[in-house]
N, C-alpha and C positions, 0 to 999 in steps of 0.2 A: 266858658266860650258862649259869646251870644251872636245870633243867625238873625238877621233882618232884611227885608226886601219894601221898598218905596218905590210902589207903580203910580203910573201919571196921575190915576185917580185920588191920590191922597195927597193932604197939604200939613201932614204933621211932619216937616221935615225938620224943625224944631229939634226933635230928639236927634236927627244927625248929626246935627252942629253940636249938639251938647257932648256926643262921641267924640268927634273930632279936639273938642275942647277940653276933655278929660284925661290926654294924654296916654291914651290904651295905645294896644296896636290895633289897625282899622286896615282892612282890606275889603275895595270897593270896587265892584263890578259898575262900569255906566255903560248901559244899552239902552239902543232905541225900538221900539213898535215896528215891523216889517221886515227889518235888517237880517238877512237871513244868515250871515255871520254872527250875529247875536244870537239869533235862534238855534243855531248848533253847539256855542258854546255854555248857554244856560244850563243845559240838563249837568253837564261837568261840574260848574259852579251849584246847583243844589247839590249834587251828590259830598258836596263837601259837610255837612251838616251830621249825615247818617255816620262817616270814615271817622269825624274826628271828636265828635259829640262826647263820647264815651272816654277817650284818652284826654281830652283837656276839660272835660265836665267843673273841675272846681277850678277853674283859669279864667275869672271874670275880666282880664283887662284883654280880650282880644275878642273883638269883633268883626263878623264877615256879612257882608255891607250888599244889596245890590240895587240900583238906581235908575229910573226911566229917567231921559236926558233931558226932560222936560222941568224937572228939577235944578239944574244945573243954576242957573242963576242967584237960587236963593240958599245957596253952600256955599261953606265961608273956606276959604283956603284947602280949595281942591285942584286948583291948578286949572292949565288950558288942557282941552281936551277936543285932539285935532278929528278923530274919528271914533268908528263907532264896531267891534265895543272898545272901550279903555277900561285897564284893569291897575291900579293903584295901590301904592302902599303909604300911610300915613302912619306917624308917630310927635305926637308938639312936643313929649319929654325929650327927646333925641334930635329933635327938628329934620330930622331922616325923612323923606320925601322918593319915591321911586316908581319908575312903570312898567310894568310887568311885558318881558317880551317873548317869552318862551312860548313850549307849543301849550294849547287849549284843551287839556284833557285833566284828569281829577288825581292821577298820581302826580302829574307836574304841578299841578296848584297845591299838594298836598306836598309835596318838597320844597317851594319857594315859601311859604307860607312858617314850616318847621324852620327852613335856613334863617328865616328873619328873625324869631321867634327865638333861637339857639342864640344867635348872636349878640344879643341884650341879655340872654343870661349870663352868656359868660364872661360879658362886661362885670354884670353884679358882681358873681361868682370870685372873679378878681379883684375888684373892690374888698369882698368880705374875706379874702385870703390875704390880702394887706393888713386888713384889720389884726387878723388872726395873729399870722407874724409879729405885728410889733407887741400884741400881748404874751407871745410866747418868748421872745427878746425879754421883756419885764420879769415873765417868770422862771426864766433861766438863771438871769442875774441873781434872782433871790434863791435859786438855788445854789448858785454858788457860794454865796454869801454862808448858807447854813451848811455847805459840807466844810469849810474851813472850818467852823464851831465843832462838827462831830468828829474832825480831825484831833483836835487840842483835847477833849474830852474823852476820846478812844485814849490818847496817850498815857494821858492820868490812870485810866482805867487800867493798862496794859502794866505799867506800873504796879499796882495794887496788886493788881493778879499775878505778878511775879514771886510777892512775899507770899501769896497764896500758894503756889504751887513748890516750892522747898518746903516747906511746913509736910503735904500734902507726897511728896516724894518717900519723905522717911517712914510715912505709910503704909506705903504702897510695897517697901520692903520687907514687911514685915507679912505683908499680907502673899509675897511671890512663894513662900515654901509651900502655904495650902494649896495656891494654885497650881503648884506643881507636880503636888499629888492627886488632885485633881485630873490633870492630862494624862498622868498614869493608866488612870482608867480609864478614857478615853481611848488613849492608845490600844489598851486592848479591843477594845469593841471594835476600831478602825482592822485591827488585824482579821479579825473573827469576820466582819462586813468581805473583805480583799477573799480569805477564803470562801465564802458560799456564793460569792462571785465567780472565783475559778470555777469552783465545783458547777456553778450554772453553765459555764463556755464550754467544758467538757461534755457536758450532758446535751448543749446545743452542738456541738458538732459532733457528736455520736450520732445525733437523729439528721444532721445533715448528709452523713455515711452512709449510711441505711437509708435515708432515699435516692443517694445516688445509686445505691447498688439496685436495688430493687426498680428504677429506670432502667439502667443497663441489661439487666434481665428480662425487662420487658421489649426492650429493644434487640434484645437477642431472639426472642419470641417470634416479633415480626418479621425481622429480616428471614426466620427461618420459616414462616408462612407463607412472603414473598417466594424463596426461591421454591417453595413445593409447587406454589400457585405457577411459578415459570415454569418450570420441569412438565408441570400439568400440559401447557399451553404448547410448549415443545413438541408432547406426544401427540396432540393434538394436530398441528402442524405437519407433521409425519405421515400421521393416517391419512390422512387428506392429499398428500402428495400422492401415496400409495394408490388409494383411488382413482385420484386422476391418472393415472399412470396405468390403472388395469382398463380404464374406461375407453382412453386413447387406443391402447393395444386391441379390446375388442371392436371398436369403429376402424380399425387398420385391415382387421381378417373380415370383416363388415365387407369392406370395399373392396378386400381381394376376391371373398366370394363371388360378388355382383359381378367383379372382372369376366372371372373365369367363366362364370355361367353365360355371359353375353359372347365371349369365347368359342366357348361349345355351340349355341344356338346358331353363330356363324356359321361355323363349319356343316354344322348338322343339313343347315338349311341350303349350303351351296352344296353340297353332296346330292342331298335330293334332287336340286332342282338340273343337275348334272347328269343323274341318272333319268331324269324323266326327260330330259332333250333326246339322251344318246337314247333310249326306249324311242321313241317319237320318231328320232328317225331312220332306226332300223326301219320299223313299219311302216312309213314311208316306203322305203327303199326295197321293201317284201311287198308292197302294194303294187308300186312303178313297174317291179317284175313282174307280179302277174299279169300288168294291166299287156307289156308288153309280149308275152308270153300269147295270150290270149289273142292280139291283134297278129302274131306271126301265124299264128292256127289261123284262125279269119282268112285271112290272104291265102295259105296253104288249099285250103277248103275251096277260094273261089277259082284257085286255079287248077 
């Protein structure tokens, strides 16, 4: 794949005309200096070289070109260019020309270029396949003719083989007795092998039984252990319940003693207060009586 650019200062435009006359796949970007859309599409167009160069390194029939608009009068067969940027595909061998109308990104340019290349390659492959099919039909005809000849040769060989087979059958009858003797020896070996196999099967079954018994014993021991653990847990739970009952009883007795002590203290305090009040009343009465007596005595003395 070839990548070429023709700026406004370059006058080597005859190389571009050679590319157009060669009949290769030519992809042209025509731009104008100072054009904003051209400046935005040019970087994507220049990215085609690093993306496609390795893949199409051996393809010399593909050219990717960018041209400044001042060279348009000197370019042959480029056609009309009405705006900038203009992107074209040209192939002189097929006479195909196409203006690109898709998106102006590197990925879209790659898809467009590969579609044009694959289209031409598919046409070439179709023509190659047609020629291969023609050669294959001729080869198939020759194979059919050779097959007919081989069939005739095989029939003649079968006749001769039948004669030889009749002779060999007589020899095989004589050899049958010796073969039967050998078969008796092989039958003995087979019987011995079968006996050894049956013995091995019995031993295997015994091993499995023993392993199953040991497994059952282990299961029984594990179950006994579990039952012992469960019994211990039940005992612990019962002891815990007893302790809790005792603690509850102790709490109840404490509450009762507290209540009884409170009642006794209240009664004692009430009794003491009553006694004290009675005594004070008596004292007051005695004092009042004594005062009255004094007063009476004083009145009497005065009289």
